[in-house]
C-alpha positions in Angstrom: -11.9 -1.4 -21.5 -11.4 -3.0 -18.1 -13.6 -5.6 -16.4 -14.8 -4.8 -12.9 -14.1 -7.3 -10.1 -17.8 -8.2 -9.8 -17.9 -9.3 -13.4 -14.7 -11.3 -13.0 -16.1 -12.9 -9.8 -19.3 -13.9 -11.7 -17.3 -15.3 -14.6 -15.1 -17.3 -12.1 -18.3 -18.6 -10.4 -19.7 -19.8 -13.7 -16.5 -21.3 -14.9 -15.8 -23.1 -11.7 -19.4 -24.4 -11.2 -19.5 -28.2 -11.7 -22.5 -29.5 -13.6 -24.1 -32.8 -12.6 -24.3 -35.3 -15.5 -28.1 -34.5 -15.6 -27.5 -30.8 -15.9 -24.9 -31.3 -18.6 -27.2 -33.6 -20.6 -30.1 -31.2 -20.3 -28.0 -28.4 -21.7 -26.3 -30.5 -24.4 -29.4 -32.2 -25.5 -31.8 -29.2 -25.5 -33.6 -29.0 -28.9 -33.1 -26.0 -31.1 -36.4 -24.1 -31.4 -37.7 -23.5 -34.9 -37.5 -19.7 -34.5 -33.9 -20.0 -33.4 -33.0 -22.2 -36.3 -34.8 -19.9 -38.7 -32.9 -16.8 -37.3 -29.6 -18.6 -37.5 -30.2 -19.6 -41.2 -31.2 -16.0 -42.0 -28.0 -14.7 -40.5 -25.9 -17.3 -42.4 -27.7 -16.3 -45.6 -27.0 -12.6 -45.0 -23.4 -13.2 -44.1 -22.9 -15.3 -47.3 -24.5 -12.5 -49.4 -22.4 -9.8 -47.7 -19.2 -11.8 -47.9 -19.7 -14.0 -51.0 -16.2 -15.6 -51.3 -14.2 -17.6 -48.8 -11.5 -14.9 -49.0 -14.0 -12.2 -48.1 -15.3 -14.2 -45.2 -11.8 -14.9 -43.8 -10.9 -11.2 -44.2 -13.9 -10.2 -42.2 -13.2 -12.7 -39.5 -9.6 -11.5 -39.2 -10.7 -7.8 -39.0 -13.4 -8.7 -36.4 -11.0 -10.7 -34.3 -8.5 -7.9 -34.2 -11.3 -5.4 -33.3 -12.6 -7.8 -30.6 -9.2 -8.5 -29.1 -8.5 -4.7 -28.9 -11.6 -4.2 -26.8 -12.2 -7.4 -25.0 -8.8 -9.2 -25.0 -7.9 -8.5 -21.4 -11.2 -10.0 -20.1 -10.9 -12.9 -22.5 -7.4 -13.7 -21.3 -8.5 -13.6 -17.7 -11.4 -16.0 -18.6 -8.9 -18.3 -20.4 -6.6 -18.3 -17.3 -9.6 -19.1 -15.0 -10.7 -21.8 -17.5 -7.2 -23.3 -17.6 -7.1 -23.5 -13.8 -10.5 -25.1 -13.8 -9.7 -27.6 -16.5 -7.0 -29.1 -14.3 -9.8 -30.4 -11.9 -12.9 -31.1 -14.0 -14.1 -34.3 -15.5 -13.3 -35.0 -19.2 -17.0 -34.5 -20.2 -16.8 -30.9 -18.9 -13.2 -30.3 -20.0 -13.9 -30.9 -23.7 -16.1 -27.8 -23.8 -13.3 -25.6 -22.4 -11.1 -26.7 -25.3 -13.5 -25.1 -27.7 -12.5 -21.6 -26.5 -10.7 -19.7 -29.2 -6.9 -19.4 -28.8 
């Protein structure tokens, strides 16, 4: 799968956009809605029933990661490259979020 130039341009625009301290705080401090929390807990419950042991959960994650990298890896690597370039110029409060991207 390839990513078209328009999508890459949009990713670049989003990654390179600087948030004001107020925008960052609004996003970071936004409350989790009750419906969203309930849905997340339902998904966690399903996942733990489907993969009842830590070994089963890790095996699933490894399979899913391989599958994801096979289909989305090129776009992700481009995103990491853009994020790394951006990280050289952003303030630490923004930069710590970029470090959370998977390796």
